[in-house]
C-alpha positions in Angstrom: 107.8 116.6 102.1 106.3 114.4 99.4 103.3 116.4 98.3 103.2 118.4 95.0 102.5 122.1 95.2 99.2 121.4 93.4 98.2 118.9 96.1 99.1 121.3 98.9 97.0 124.0 97.2 94.0 121.7 96.8 94.2 120.6 100.5 94.4 124.2 101.7 91.6 125.4 99.4 89.3 122.6 100.6 90.3 123.1 104.2 89.2 126.7 103.8 85.9 125.7 102.1 84.8 123.2 104.6 86.4 124.2 107.9 87.1 128.0 107.5 90.1 130.2 106.8 91.1 130.3 110.5 91.4 126.5 110.7 94.9 124.9 110.5 95.9 121.7 108.7 99.1 119.8 109.2 100.9 117.0 107.3 102.4 114.3 109.4 103.7 110.7 109.1 105.7 109.2 106.3 104.9 111.8 103.7 107.1 114.3 105.6 110.2 112.2 104.7 111.6 112.8 101.2 113.6 109.5 101.5 110.6 107.2 102.0 108.5 106.0 99.1 104.7 105.6 99.2 102.7 106.1 102.4 99.3 107.6 103.2 98.6 111.3 103.2 98.1 111.8 107.0 96.4 115.1 107.8 95.7 116.7 111.1 93.1 119.5 111.3 92.7 122.1 114.1 89.2 123.6 113.5 88.3 127.3 114.0 87.2 128.2 117.5 83.5 127.7 118.0 83.1 125.8 114.7 80.0 123.8 114.5 80.7 120.0 114.4 83.6 119.8 112.0 83.4 116.0 112.2 80.2 116.0 110.1 82.2 117.6 107.3 85.1 115.1 107.3 83.7 112.8 104.7 82.8 115.6 102.3 86.3 117.0 102.6 87.9 113.7 101.9 85.7 112.9 98.9 86.3 116.4 97.5 90.0 116.0 98.0 90.2 112.7 96.2 88.2 114.1 93.3 90.8 116.9 93.0 94.1 114.9 93.5 93.1 111.4 92.4 92.7 108.2 94.3 95.1 108.1 97.2 94.8 106.8 100.7 94.1 109.9 102.8 93.4 110.1 106.5 92.2 113.2 108.4 92.4 113.5 112.1 90.4 116.3 113.6 91.6 117.7 116.9 89.5 116.7 119.9 91.9 115.8 122.7 95.5 117.0 122.3 96.6 114.6 125.0 95.9 111.7 122.7 99.0 110.0 121.5 98.1 110.3 117.9 97.4 114.1 118.2 100.6 114.7 120.0 102.4 112.9 117.1 100.4 114.8 114.5 101.3 118.2 116.0 105.0 117.4 115.3 104.1 117.6 111.6 104.3 120.5 109.1 101.5 123.1 108.8 100.5 123.4 105.2 101.0 127.0 104.2 101.7 127.9 100.5 104.0 130.8 101.4 106.1 128.8 103.8 106.3 125.8 101.5 107.5 128.0 98.6 110.1 129.6 100.9 111.4 126.1 102.0 111.7 125.2 98.3 113.6 128.4 97.5 116.0 127.7 100.4 116.7 124.2 99.1 117.5 125.8 95.7 119.9 128.2 97.3 121.6 125.4 99.3 122.3 123.6 96.1 123.6 126.8 94.4 125.9 127.5 97.3 127.2 124.0 97.3 128.1 124.3 93.6 129.7 127.7 94.1 132.0 126.3 96.8 132.9 123.3 94.7 133.8 125.5 91.7 135.7 127.9 94.0 137.8 125.0 95.3 138.7 124.1 91.7 139.8 127.7 90.8 141.2 129.1 94.1 144.8 128.3 93.0 144.6 130.6 90.0 143.0 133.6 91.7 143.2 136.5 91.8 143.4 136.4 88.0 145.8 138.4 85.9 145.4 139.3 82.3 148.2 136.9 81.3 146.5 134.0 83.2 143.1 134.9 81.9 144.3 134.7 78.3 145.9 131.3 78.8 143.1 129.5 80.8 142.7 125.9 79.9 139.3 124.2 79.2 138.8 122.9 82.7 139.6 126.3 84.2 137.2 128.0 81.9 134.5 125.4 82.7 135.0 125.9 86.4 134.9 129.7 86.2 131.7 129.4 84.1 130.1 127.1 86.7 131.1 129.5 89.5 129.5 132.5 87.6 126.4 130.5 86.7 125.7 129.4 90.3 126.6 132.8 91.7 124.0 134.4 89.4 121.4 131.7 90.3 121.9 132.2 94.0 121.7 135.9 93.6 118.5 135.6 91.5 116.8 133.2 93.8 117.5 135.5 96.7 116.5 138.7 95.1 113.6 137.6 93.0 112.1 134.9 95.2 113.2 134.8 98.8 113.2 138.5 99.5 109.7 138.8 98.2 108.5 135.7 100.0 109.9 137.0 103.3 108.3 140.4 102.9 104.9 138.8 101.9 104.8 137.3 105.4 104.7 140.9 106.9 102.9 142.9 104.2 99.8 141.9 102.2 100.6 143.5 98.9 104.3 143.8 97.8 103.9 143.7 94.0 103.8 147.4 93.5 106.9 148.0 95.6 110.1 149.0 93.8 113.1 146.7 94.6 114.8 149.4 96.7 111.8 149.6 98.9 111.9 145.9 99.4 115.5 146.1 100.5 114.7 148.9 102.9 111.9 147.0 104.5 114.0 143.8 104.8 116.7 145.9 106.5 114.2 147.3 109.0 113.0 143.7 109.6 116.6 142.7 110.3 116.7 140.2 107.4 119.5 142.3 105.8 122.3 143.7 107.9 123.2 146.2 105.2 121.3 146.7 102.0 124.2 148.4 100.4 126.1 145.1 100.3 123.3 143.7 98.1 123.3 146.8 95.9 127.1 146.4 95.5 126.6 142.7 94.5 124.1 143.7 91.9 126.5 146.3 90.5 129.3 143.8 90.2 127.0 141.3 88.5 125.8 143.9 86.0 129.4 144.9 85.3 130.5 141.4 84.3 127.4 140.9 82.1 128.6 143.9 80.0 132.3 142.8 79.6 133.6 141.0 76.5 136.5 138.7 75.8 138.2 141.3 73.6 138.5 143.5 76.7 140.7 141.3 78.9 141.7 143.9 81.5 138.1 144.9 82.2 137.0 141.3 82.2 139.7 140.3 84.7 138.7 143.1 87.0 135.1 142.1 86.9 135.9 138.4 87.5 138.1 139.2 90.4 135.3 141.3 91.9 132.8 138.5 91.6 135.3 136.1 93.1 136.0 138.5 96.0 132.3 138.9 96.7 131.7 135.2 97.2 132.0 135.4 101.0 129.6 138.4 101.0 126.9 136.7 99.0 127.3 133.5 101.1 127.1 135.5 104.4 123.9 137.3 103.2 122.2 134.1 102.3 123.3 132.2 105.5 122.2 135.1 107.7 118.8 135.1 106.1 118.5 131.3 106.2 119.5 131.1 109.9 117.1 133.8 110.8 114.2 132.1 109.1 115.1 128.8 110.8 115.3 130.6 114.2 111.9 132.3 113.6 110.4 128.9 112.6 111.6 127.2 115.7 110.3 130.0 118.0 106.8 129.7 116.4 
């Protein structure tokens, strides 16, 4: 989708102002495709039930939107007959929802982190499990690949724990900010987004352990590294389980 988060926020705010909070607005057309340059911003609006003549507000909405995001070619189609060809096409678009858009962004981040984890793992799989003697004689490329693995492992863990978990729970609960992290895990487990919260807690413990190891403690460092390498499949399965469940839910809706 080739809209900035600010543009999406402006569209939603003005949609709410002119057409009501229960109305829905979709992006369709070329702006859905990240690979295509340029193109109009094509929007499709489904007004609230019993709304009074939304067509009379179309010009005000478009003028206000251009004032907010700058001069761009914007078209707004308001639902009137869903059998029309253009409306059938428009309904294939993406509903603009800040929470869902952020969630898609976080999933894309995780996909990239997982790709880099697997690439780094391929480069180091022949030297694991590590021994103390191997660890103390690692060459520069091996050190670089292990560092890349650890960095991406941490980034995937952080994006899941700090962003995706909260974004998922926010769909079901209005105010999650006061919740302790363990409560978030418990709720996600009840919602069947986590199969076993204890796996996540174990992952966090392994991550914390390696953060407190030092090069002058080679035995402890090797143990911590081997644990993180062993937990690759567990972190990957947790992420892919969540990702697939979100995709399934999206397709059902």
